[in-house]
C-alpha positions in Angstrom: 18.4 2.0 -4.9 17.8 0.9 -1.3 16.6 -2.8 -1.0 13.6 -1.6 1.3 12.4 0.6 -1.6 12.8 -2.3 -4.0 10.8 -4.6 -1.6 8.0 -2.1 -1.2 7.6 -1.5 -5.0 7.3 -5.4 -5.3 4.8 -5.6 -2.6 2.7 -2.8 -4.0 2.9 -4.4 -7.5 1.8 -7.9 -6.2 -1.2 -6.3 -4.2 -2.3 -4.3 -7.2 -2.1 -7.5 -9.4 -4.4 -9.6 -7.3 -6.7 -6.6 -6.1 -9.6 -7.3 -8.4 -9.6 -11.1 -7.8 -9.4 -10.6 -4.1 -12.2 -8.2 -4.0 -14.4 -10.6 -6.1 -13.8 -13.5 -3.7 -14.5 -11.2 -0.8 -17.7 -10.0 -2.2 -18.9 -13.5 -2.9 -17.8 -14.9 0.5 -19.5 -12.0 2.4 -22.8 -12.0 0.3 -25.5 -13.4 2.6 -28.0 -13.9 -0.1 -25.8 -16.6 -1.9 -25.8 -20.4 -1.0 -23.5 -21.4 1.8 -21.7 -23.8 -0.5 -20.9 -20.9 -3.0 -19.7 -18.8 -0.2 -17.6 -21.5 1.4 -15.9 -22.2 -2.0 -15.1 -18.5 -2.4 -13.6 -18.5 1.1 -11.4 -21.4 0.3 -10.3 -19.7 -3.0 -9.6 -16.5 -0.9 -7.6 -18.6 1.7 -5.6 -20.2 -1.1 -4.1 -16.7 -2.4 -0.7 -15.9 -1.1 -0.4 -13.8 2.0 1.6 -11.2 0.0 -1.4 -10.3 -2.0 -3.1 -8.7 1.1 -3.4 -4.9 1.2 -2.1 -4.8 4.7 1.2 -6.1 3.5 1.9 -2.6 2.0 3.5 -0.2 4.4 4.1 3.5 4.2 7.7 4.1 3.2 9.7 7.1 2.1 10.1 7.0 -1.7 13.6 8.5 -1.4 15.3 6.8 1.6 13.1 3.8 2.3 12.5 5.0 5.9 9.4 3.5 7.5 8.7 6.0 10.3 7.7 9.6 10.1 6.3 9.3 6.6 4.0 12.1 5.3 1.5 10.1 3.2 0.5 13.1 1.2 4.1 13.5 -0.3 5.4 10.0 0.3 8.4 11.3 2.0 9.9 11.1 5.4 10.4 14.2 7.5 14.0 14.7 6.6 13.5 14.2 3.0 10.6 16.4 3.1 12.4 19.2 4.7 15.3 18.9 2.2 13.0 19.1 -0.7 10.9 21.9 0.7 13.9 24.0 1.5 15.3 23.4 -2.1 11.9 24.5 -3.5 11.2 21.0 -5.1 7.9 20.6 -3.6 5.1 22.7 -5.2 3.0 24.7 -2.8 5.3 24.2 0.1 7.5 26.8 1.7 9.1 27.4 5.0 6.9 29.1 7.5 7.9 32.5 9.0 6.6 33.6 12.4 
């Protein structure tokens, strides 16, 4: 397996692990009806989380090759891998267009 794919899997797992906690802190920090001290404490807790728990850390990558550009998000494949799988008939509902 490609190291980029392994790194992407690890990043997705870390983000998913902290998603509920991060969303809870964000909700409290942005809630205008709560006292300022509570909101400030929630903001400090949010800032204390690792930067690797942020959802923006996850990038679109091809599941097969690890390529980061030209990824079709619906299939999770780059253009080249998409073409290979489509021509081999491995993608359901996808076939080569004829003009």
